[in-house]
N, C-alpha and C positions, 0 to 999 in steps of 0.2 A: 565507472563508479566503483569498481572493485578495488582500485589502488587506494583512494582515500579511506575506504572502509578498513582495509588491511592495515594501513598506517595507524589509524586510530586504535584499532584493536591491539597492535603491538605496543603503542605508547601507554595505553591503559594497563596492559599486562605488566610492563616493566615498572610502572608506578606502584601497582598494588603489591608486587613481590619484593620491592625494595625494603630492606630492614631499616627501621627508624626507631629511635628511643621515644619519640612523641608522634602520635598521629591523632586526628580528630575526625569525628563523624558529625555532620550537621544536617538540620532540617530547614528547608527554605519555604517561606510563605510570602507571596507578593502579588503583583499585578503586571500584566503584559499589555502592550499596545503595538500597533503596526503602522508602517508608512509604505504606501504603494499606489496602485492604480485607483483605489477608492479614496484614500486619504493622501493628498499630495504633500502634506507638511510633515515635519519631523515629530510634531506633537499631535496626539489624538485628543478628541473631546474626552472629558473625564468619563462620560457614559459609555465610551467605547473601550475603556480599560476592562480587562477580564482577569479572573483569578489565575494564579500560577503557583505550582508547588514543586518541590524538588528535594533531592538528597545529595549530599556531598561527602566525600572523604578526602582528607588532605594530610600532607606531611611536609616537614621542613627539609629543604636541601642545605640550608645555611641559616644564619641568624636573620637574614633579610629576604631570602628566596624560599618559596614553597611551591608545591605542585598539588593540584587537586583534580579529582575526577568527579563529575556531576551528572545526575540524571534529572531532567526537568520535564514537567508535563504542564501544558498551557493551552489556552484557546485564544484565537484571534477573531475579530469580527469587524465589519464595516458596512456602511450603507450610504449610497450616493445621496440619499435625501438629506443627509446631515451636512453636506459640504457644498459650498457655493459653486455654481457652474457644473454640478454633477447631477442635479435633480432631473434634468431632461433625459438622462441615460437610465437612471433608476436601477443600477445593479446593486446587489448586496451579497454578502458572503459570511460564513463562519468556518473556521479551520481548527481542527484539533491537531496539536503538534506535540511530539516528544523529541527530546534532544539528549544525546550522550556526548559529553564534552570533556576535554582535558585542557586545563588552564595552568599557566605559570602565574605566580603571584609574587609581587614585590612589596615588601613592607619596610620602608626606610628606617623606622624606629624599632624594628623587631629585636635588635640586639639588646635593647634596654629591659626586656621582659624578665630575663633571668640573670642572676649574678651569684657569685660564690663568696660566702662570708669568710671571716677570719678562721673559722674552724673547718673550712673546706666543704661546707654544706651548700647545696644549690638552693637559692631562694628565688621567689617570684615577686616582681613588682607589677601591680595591676596597671595596665596601660589603657589610654585612649589613643588609638594608633591608626592612621590612614594607610590604605594600600591600593595598589593598582593591579589589574589582572588582564590577561589576554590569552587567546589560544584558538583551538579549532574544535568544531562539533560536527556530529553526524545527526541530521534531523530527518524525521519522517512523520507522516500524518495523513489525515483524511480531509478532503476538500468538499465543501458544500456551497456551491456558488449558484446564485439565482439570476439568470438573465431574462426571465419570462416577462418582467414588467417593462422591458424596453419598448417604448412606443413609436420609435422613429423608423425611417425607411432608408437610412444611410447604408448604402451597399457595402462600403468598406467595413463598417461596424458589424453588419450582419454576417459578412464573410469571416470576420475575426471571431465572432461568437461561435461559429461552427468549428473553427480551429481550436478554440479554447475548450469547447465541450469534448472534442476528440482527444484532448490531453488526458482525460480521465479524472477519477476522484481520489487518487492517491499521490503522495509526494515523497520524494527521497532526495536529499541534497546535503550540501556542506554549509555550515555556518561559521562565521568568524567573530566570536565574542570579544568585546573590548569594554572594560568598565573600571569603576573605582568604588571604594567603600571606606568605612571606618569601623574599627573593632573596639569593643569595650570589654575588658576582662572582668567578669562578674565574680569569679572565684578562681581557685586553683584548677578546677575542673570544667568550668563553663565560661564560654565567651559569647557575647551578643554582637552581631555584625549587621550593619545596614549598608546596602550596596545597590548600585544601578548599572546597567550595561546596555550597550547597543549591539545587536547581532546582525552583522552584514550577511548577505547570502549571495549565492551564484545563480539564483533562480528568480524568475518574475512570476512565479505561481504560488506564492504564499496565500494569495487571495483567489487563486483559480482564474485570474484575469490577466491576459497579456496582449494577444493580437487584436482584441476588440478595444484596447485602450492604447497603452504606450509600451510596446515590446522592447524598447531600447533601455529602459530603466529597471534595475533589479530592486526587489522588495527588501525591506529590513524590518526588524522588530526590536522592541525594547522590553526590558524586564527589570523591575525594581522591587525591593522587598527587604526582609530581614532574615538572618540565619542564626539559629542557636546551635553552637558547637559544643559537643562533649569531648573533653580532652582525655586521652589515655596515655599512660607511660610517664616517665620522668626524664628530664634532660641529663645528659652526662656532664660531669664536672670536667673542666679543662685540666 
């Protein structure tokens, strides 16, 4: 685990110290959901979506490419009672998760945001502009998984519950965020963005459940919401 932590730290450090004429700070508010051993589908019931918040800082590498560092806090939850063929097992969980991520961002129409007029002054056109992003994150959190309602006598499941309880109540792992969004320039200084992402992981313990269910499949989680960015600095004229 030391190698990905060190890599993420170095990437974040290089991003934050890189001098740029424009950089942005954003606040994220949204909802998160999960897919794993309790919820077997890519979409959760609406009642299982939970609040998520975050802070981002981003800068441009070119007219189309940007890089951002983000910190996200969220909770995940699930209950077997809400999913078909899971009621007889009756597991439930809630997980508190934080994520530090570094993401590359591609905005195909970003070059249209600024232009230089006949007098050599840099001007801004307000855009409605889509973008894609992907990167890597370091996530950690606390697990609260309840196996106590299991009514069965399946020895394999009982043995799996013992292994899962032995895993403990804390989580540390790597996430792989991939997502898309759209930006709306409200003014020279403020931008509103709506985005959604899927966070792949290398762990089967986002829900604290693995050997008592399906240890061969890794858990994922989704995050959707809006970001309000405050822009600082001015672009340089060509």
